[in-house]
C-alpha positions as a Markdown table, in Angstrom:
| # | Residue | x | y | z |
|---|---|---|---|---|
| 1 | Met | -9.6 | 2.1 | -21.9 |
| 2 | Glu | -9.2 | -1.5 | -22.9 |
| 3 | Gly | -9.7 | -3.8 | -20.0 |
| 4 | Ile | -7.8 | -6.8 | -19.0 |
| 5 | Pro | -10.0 | -9.9 | -20.2 |
| 6 | Gly | -12.3 | -11.7 | -17.8 |
| 7 | Glu | -13.6 | -8.7 | -15.9 |
| 8 | Gln | -16.6 | -6.5 | -16.0 |
| 9 | Ala | -16.9 | -2.7 | -16.4 |
| 10 | Ser | -15.1 | -0.7 | -13.7 |
| 11 | Ser | -16.9 | 1.4 | -11.1 |
| 12 | Gly | -14.6 | 4.4 | -10.9 |
| 13 | Leu | -13.6 | 6.1 | -7.7 |
| 14 | Gly | -14.6 | 9.7 | -8.6 |
| 15 | Ser | -12.3 | 12.3 | -7.3 |
| 16 | Gly | -14.7 | 15.2 | -6.9 |
| 17 | Gln | -16.1 | 14.5 | -3.5 |
| 18 | Phe | -12.8 | 13.2 | -2.4 |
| 19 | Leu | -11.0 | 16.4 | -3.3 |
| 20 | Ala | -13.7 | 18.4 | -1.4 |
| 21 | Leu | -12.9 | 16.4 | 1.8 |
| 22 | Ser | -9.1 | 15.8 | 1.3 |
| 23 | Glu | -8.2 | 18.8 | 3.4 |
| 24 | Asp | -10.1 | 17.6 | 6.4 |
| 25 | Tyr | -8.6 | 14.0 | 6.1 |
| 26 | Ser | -5.1 | 15.5 | 5.7 |
| 27 | His | -5.6 | 17.4 | 8.9 |
| 28 | Ala | -7.0 | 14.3 | 10.6 |
| 29 | Ala | -4.0 | 12.2 | 9.4 |
| 30 | Leu | -1.6 | 14.9 | 10.6 |
| 31 | Phe | -3.3 | 15.0 | 14.0 |
| 32 | Met | -3.2 | 11.2 | 14.4 |
| 33 | Ala | 0.5 | 10.9 | 13.1 |
| 34 | His | 1.5 | 13.6 | 15.5 |
| 35 | Glu | -0.3 | 12.2 | 18.5 |
| 36 | Val | 0.9 | 8.7 | 17.9 |
| 37 | Ala | 4.4 | 9.5 | 16.8 |
| 38 | Gln | 5.3 | 11.5 | 19.9 |
| 39 | Pro | 4.9 | 8.6 | 22.4 |
| 40 | Ile | 6.5 | 6.2 | 20.0 |
| 41 | Thr | 9.5 | 8.6 | 19.8 |
| 42 | Cys | 9.7 | 8.5 | 23.7 |
| 43 | Leu | 9.3 | 4.7 | 23.7 |
| 44 | Ala | 12.2 | 4.5 | 21.3 |
| 45 | Gly | 14.3 | 6.8 | 23.4 |
| 46 | Asn | 13.6 | 5.0 | 26.6 |
| 47 | Ala | 14.2 | 1.6 | 25.0 |
| 48 | Ser | 17.5 | 2.8 | 23.8 |
| 49 | Ala | 18.5 | 4.1 | 27.3 |
| 50 | Val | 17.6 | 0.9 | 29.0 |
| 51 | Leu | 19.3 | -1.2 | 26.3 |
| 52 | Arg | 22.5 | 0.6 | 26.9 |
| 53 | Ala | 22.2 | 0.1 | 30.7 |
| 54 | Val | 21.4 | -3.7 | 30.3 |
| 55 | Arg | 24.3 | -4.1 | 28.0 |
| 56 | Arg | 26.6 | -2.8 | 30.7 |
| 57 | Cys | 25.1 | -5.1 | 33.3 |
| 58 | Ser | 26.9 | -8.4 | 33.4 |
| 59 | Ala | 24.1 | -10.1 | 35.3 |
| 60 | Cys | 21.4 | -9.4 | 32.6 |
| 61 | Ser | 20.5 | -12.2 | 30.3 |
| 62 | Cys | 20.8 | -12.3 | 26.6 |
| 63 | Gly | 17.1 | -12.7 | 26.3 |
| 64 | Ser | 16.6 | -9.2 | 27.9 |
| 65 | Val | 19.0 | -7.6 | 25.4 |
| 66 | Glu | 17.2 | -9.2 | 22.4 |
| 67 | Ala | 13.8 | -8.3 | 23.7 |
| 68 | Leu | 14.9 | -4.6 | 24.1 |
| 69 | Glu | 16.4 | -4.7 | 20.6 |
| 70 | Asp | 13.2 | -5.9 | 19.2 |
| 71 | Ile | 11.2 | -3.1 | 21.0 |
| 72 | Leu | 13.6 | -0.5 | 19.7 |
| 73 | Ala | 13.5 | -1.9 | 16.1 |
| 74 | Asp | 9.7 | -2.0 | 16.1 |
| 75 | Ala | 9.4 | 1.5 | 17.6 |
| 76 | Thr | 11.9 | 2.9 | 15.0 |
| 77 | Arg | 9.8 | 1.3 | 12.2 |
| 78 | Leu | 6.7 | 2.8 | 13.6 |
| 79 | Arg | 8.3 | 6.2 | 13.9 |
| 80 | Leu | 9.4 | 6.1 | 10.3 |
| 81 | Leu | 5.8 | 5.0 | 9.3 |
| 82 | Phe | 4.2 | 8.0 | 10.9 |
| 83 | Asp | 6.8 | 10.3 | 9.4 |
| 84 | Arg | 5.7 | 9.1 | 6.1 |
| 85 | Ile | 2.1 | 9.6 | 7.0 |
| 86 | Arg | 2.8 | 13.2 | 7.9 |
| 87 | Ser | 4.7 | 13.8 | 4.6 |
| 88 | Leu | 1.8 | 12.3 | 2.6 |
| 89 | Ala | -0.7 | 14.5 | 4.5 |
| 90 | Arg | 1.3 | 17.5 | 3.6 |
| 91 | Gly | 1.6 | 16.6 | 0.0 |
| 92 | Asp | 5.2 | 15.8 | 0.1 |
| 93 | Thr | 5.9 | 13.0 | -2.4 |
| 94 | Gly | 9.6 | 12.7 | -1.5 |
| 95 | Ala | 12.5 | 12.1 | -4.0 |
| 96 | Arg | 11.5 | 11.0 | -7.5 |
| 97 | Ser | 13.3 | 9.5 | -10.4 |
| 98 | Phe | 12.7 | 7.4 | -13.4 |
| 99 | His | 12.0 | 3.8 | -12.6 |
| 100 | Asp | 10.8 | 0.7 | -14.5 |
| 101 | Ile | 7.4 | -0.1 | -13.1 |
| 102 | Asn | 7.8 | -3.9 | -13.9 |
| 103 | Gly | 10.8 | -4.1 | -11.6 |
| 104 | Val | 8.8 | -2.6 | -8.7 |
| 105 | Val | 5.9 | -4.9 | -9.4 |
| 106 | Ser | 8.2 | -8.0 | -9.7 |
| 107 | Thr | 9.9 | -7.2 | -6.4 |
| 108 | Ala | 6.6 | -6.9 | -4.6 |
| 109 | Ala | 5.4 | -10.1 | -6.1 |
| 110 | Glu | 8.5 | -12.0 | -5.0 |
| 111 | Met | 8.2 | -10.6 | -1.5 |
| 112 | Ala | 4.6 | -11.7 | -1.3 |
| 113 | Arg | 5.5 | -15.2 | -2.5 |
| 114 | Arg | 8.0 | -15.6 | 0.3 |
| 115 | Thr | 5.8 | -14.2 | 3.0 |
| 116 | Glu | 2.7 | -16.0 | 2.0 |
| 117 | Ala | 4.1 | -19.3 | 0.9 |
| 118 | Ala | 2.4 | -21.2 | 3.9 |
| 119 | Arg | -1.0 | -20.0 | 3.0 |
| 120 | Gly | -1.1 | -21.8 | -0.3 |
| 121 | Ile | -1.8 | -18.7 | -2.4 |
| 122 | Thr | -0.7 | -18.9 | -6.0 |
| 123 | Ile | 0.9 | -15.5 | -6.9 |
| 124 | Leu | 1.1 | -14.9 | -10.7 |
| 125 | Thr | 2.5 | -12.0 | -12.7 |
| 126 | Lys | 1.7 | -10.9 | -16.3 |
| 127 | Leu | 3.9 | -7.9 | -17.1 |
| 128 | Ser | 3.8 | -6.2 | -20.5 |
| 129 | Pro | 7.3 | -5.8 | -22.0 |
| 130 | Asn | 8.9 | -2.5 | -23.1 |
| 131 | Leu | 6.8 | -0.3 | -20.9 |
| 132 | Pro | 8.0 | 3.4 | -20.6 |
| 133 | Val | 9.7 | 4.3 | -17.3 |
| 134 | Val | 7.6 | 6.2 | -14.8 |
| 135 | Trp | 8.7 | 9.3 | -12.8 |
| 136 | Met | 7.9 | 8.2 | -9.3 |
| 137 | Asn | 9.0 | 7.6 | -5.8 |
| 138 | Pro | 9.7 | 3.8 | -5.9 |
| 139 | Gly | 9.4 | 3.4 | -2.1 |
| 140 | Gln | 6.0 | 4.8 | -1.9 |
| 141 | Ile | 4.7 | 3.0 | -4.9 |
| 142 | Asp | 6.0 | -0.2 | -3.4 |
| 143 | Gln | 4.1 | 0.6 | -0.2 |
| 144 | Val | 0.9 | 1.1 | -2.2 |
| 145 | Ile | 1.4 | -2.2 | -4.0 |
| 146 | Gly | 2.2 | -4.0 | -0.8 |
| 147 | Asn | -0.9 | -2.6 | 1.1 |
| 148 | Leu | -3.2 | -3.6 | -1.8 |
| 149 | Leu | -1.6 | -7.1 | -1.9 |
| 150 | Arg | -2.2 | -7.5 | 1.9 |
| 151 | Asn | -5.9 | -6.5 | 1.3 |
| 152 | Ala | -6.3 | -9.0 | -1.5 |
| 153 | Ile | -4.7 | -11.8 | 0.7 |
| 154 | His | -7.1 | -10.9 | 3.5 |
| 155 | Ser | -9.9 | -11.4 | 1.0 |
| 156 | Leu | -8.6 | -14.8 | -0.2 |
| 157 | Asp | -8.4 | -15.8 | 3.5 |
| 158 | Glu | -12.0 | -15.0 | 4.0 |
| 159 | Ala | -13.1 | -16.7 | 0.8 |
| 160 | Gln | -11.3 | -20.0 | 1.5 |
| 161 | Arg | -11.1 | -21.0 | -2.1 |
| 162 | Lys | -9.7 | -24.3 | -3.0 |
| 163 | Arg | -7.1 | -22.6 | -5.2 |
| 164 | Pro | -6.6 | -19.0 | -4.0 |
| 165 | Val | -5.0 | -17.0 | -6.8 |
| 166 | Leu | -3.5 | -13.5 | -6.7 |
| 167 | Gln | -2.5 | -11.9 | -10.1 |
| 168 | Leu | -0.3 | -8.7 | -10.7 |
| 169 | Leu | -0.5 | -7.3 | -14.1 |
| 170 | Thr | 0.9 | -4.4 | -15.9 |
| 171 | Arg | 0.1 | -2.8 | -19.3 |
| 172 | Arg | -0.1 | 0.6 | -21.3 |
| 173 | Ala | -3.0 | 2.6 | -20.4 |
| 174 | Gly | -3.1 | 4.8 | -23.4 |
| 175 | Pro | -0.2 | 6.9 | -24.7 |
| 176 | His | 0.6 | 8.7 | -21.4 |
| 177 | Ala | 0.1 | 6.1 | -18.6 |
| 178 | Val | 0.9 | 2.6 | -17.4 |
| 179 | Glu | -1.5 | 0.5 | -15.4 |
| 180 | Ile | -0.8 | -1.8 | -12.5 |
| 181 | Ala | -3.8 | -4.2 | -11.7 |
| 182 | Ile | -4.1 | -6.5 | -8.7 |
| 183 | Arg | -6.7 | -9.1 | -9.1 |
| 184 | Asp | -7.8 | -11.9 | -6.6 |
| 185 | Asn | -10.5 | -14.5 | -6.6 |
| 186 | Gly | -11.5 | -13.7 | -3.0 |
| 187 | Thr | -14.7 | -12.4 | -1.6 |
| 188 | Gly | -15.0 | -9.2 | -3.7 |
| 189 | Ile | -16.1 | -5.8 | -2.5 |
| 190 | Pro | -19.7 | -5.1 | -1.4 |
| 191 | Val | -21.4 | -3.2 | -4.2 |
| 192 | Asp | -22.4 | -0.4 | -1.8 |
| 193 | Leu | -18.8 | 0.2 | -0.9 |
| 194 | Leu | -17.3 | 0.2 | -4.5 |
| 195 | Pro | -17.7 | 4.0 | -5.0 |
| 196 | Lys | -16.3 | 4.8 | -1.6 |
| 197 | Ile | -13.2 | 2.6 | -1.6 |
| 198 | Ser | -10.1 | 4.5 | -0.7 |
| 199 | Arg | -12.0 | 7.5 | 0.7 |
| 200 | Cys | -13.7 | 8.4 | 3.9 |
| 201 | Phe | -11.7 | 5.8 | 6.0 |
| 202 | Ile | -13.8 | 3.0 | 4.3 |
| 203 | Thr | -12.8 | -0.7 | 5.1 |
| 204 | Thr | -14.2 | -4.0 | 4.6 |
| 205 | Lys | -12.3 | -5.5 | 7.5 |
| 206 | Gln | -13.9 | -5.9 | 10.9 |
| 207 | Ser | -10.7 | -4.8 | 12.6 |
| 208 | Gly | -9.7 | -2.2 | 9.9 |
| 209 | Asn | -9.8 | 1.5 | 9.9 |
| 210 | Gly | -9.5 | 2.4 | 6.2 |
| 211 | Ile | -6.4 | 4.5 | 6.6 |
| 212 | Gly | -4.3 | 2.2 | 4.4 |
| 213 | Leu | -6.5 | 2.6 | 1.4 |
| 214 | Leu | -6.7 | 6.4 | 2.1 |
| 215 | Leu | -3.0 | 6.7 | 2.1 |
| 216 | Cys | -2.8 | 4.6 | -1.1 |
| 217 | Arg | -5.1 | 7.1 | -2.8 |
| 218 | Ser | -3.2 | 10.0 | -1.5 |
| 219 | Val | 0.2 | 8.5 | -2.9 |
| 220 | Ile | -1.3 | 7.7 | -6.3 |
| 221 | Glu | -2.9 | 11.2 | -6.7 |
| 222 | Ala | 0.2 | 12.8 | -5.6 |
| 223 | His | 1.9 | 11.0 | -8.5 |
| 224 | Gln | -0.9 | 12.3 | -10.8 |
| 225 | Gly | -2.3 | 8.9 | -11.1 |
| 226 | Thr | -5.7 | 7.2 | -10.5 |
| 227 | Leu | -6.9 | 4.4 | -8.2 |
| 228 | Thr | -10.1 | 2.4 | -9.2 |
| 229 | Ala | -11.8 | -0.8 | -8.0 |
| 230 | Glu | -14.2 | -3.2 | -9.5 |
| 231 | Asn | -15.6 | -6.7 | -8.9 |
| 232 | Asn | -14.7 | -9.5 | -11.2 |
| 233 | Val | -17.4 | -11.3 | -13.3 |
| 234 | Arg | -17.0 | -14.5 | -11.2 |
| 235 | His | -15.1 | -14.2 | -7.9 |
| 236 | Gly | -13.0 | -11.5 | -6.3 |
| 237 | Ala | -12.0 | -8.0 | -7.2 |
| 238 | Thr | -9.5 | -6.1 | -9.2 |
| 239 | Ile | -7.8 | -2.9 | -8.0 |
| 240 | Arg | -6.2 | -0.8 | -10.8 |
| 241 | Met | -3.8 | 2.1 | -10.4 |
| 242 | Thr | -2.5 | 4.2 | -13.3 |
| 243 | Leu | 0.7 | 6.2 | -13.3 |
| 244 | Pro | 1.5 | 8.8 | -16.0 |
| 245 | Val | 4.6 | 8.6 | -18.1 |
| 246 | His | 6.7 | 11.3 | -19.8 |
| 247 | Leu | 6.4 | 13.7 | -17.0 |
| 248 | Asn | 8.9 | 16.5 | -16.7 |
| 249 | Pro | 11.4 | 15.6 | -13.9 |
| 250 | Ile | 11.6 | 19.1 | -12.7 |
| 251 | Ser | 7.9 | 19.7 | -12.4 |
């Protein structure tokens, strides 16, 4: 496969061992999602009940109402997140349709520009025109891209470059796939971790747990794609995901 210029050969994330372990990790994800989602559901229910009572109380401050609304909104978001984790662990990819991958990548890049403007990170896009549409769940692919962008931004923060740069690129990857690449000039990935990235809860963050990359891998493989990582020739790393095109919508 022709590479994007300026990089060295990829260290692929072989799927053989991952597939042998995937059932155990799916069970672990289901267990964690269930154990955490249950108290979050209770928290949301209690917050909603207290919010209704506070709204009826004329002596309560507006600040109390706003704080409870924030708690309820956060609990609801967490509950939806763990619902998605359970769906992924069960192999449910959700509703799919044909989408322009450049549109999904452009939206993710623009969101990153808005949220990371204060960090001084330059976020660039290089999107190949006229790419074929992809049969996918756009919400899940957007979450994968968002998670990989956050990891890249974390690497840029650690590297403290004078000009931190994050690039999102798309291109054809042969006749039956498209590729999305996320490249940064951050710290790169330790060589001993390259073959393990996105499996076995591997993380390069001191406070990380590796679940995000594992879920990214699950989403991409559920879409019959691949996820690979490589260090750049000079600085930083590139994460590549491929997604197939021309899939039968009813398959």
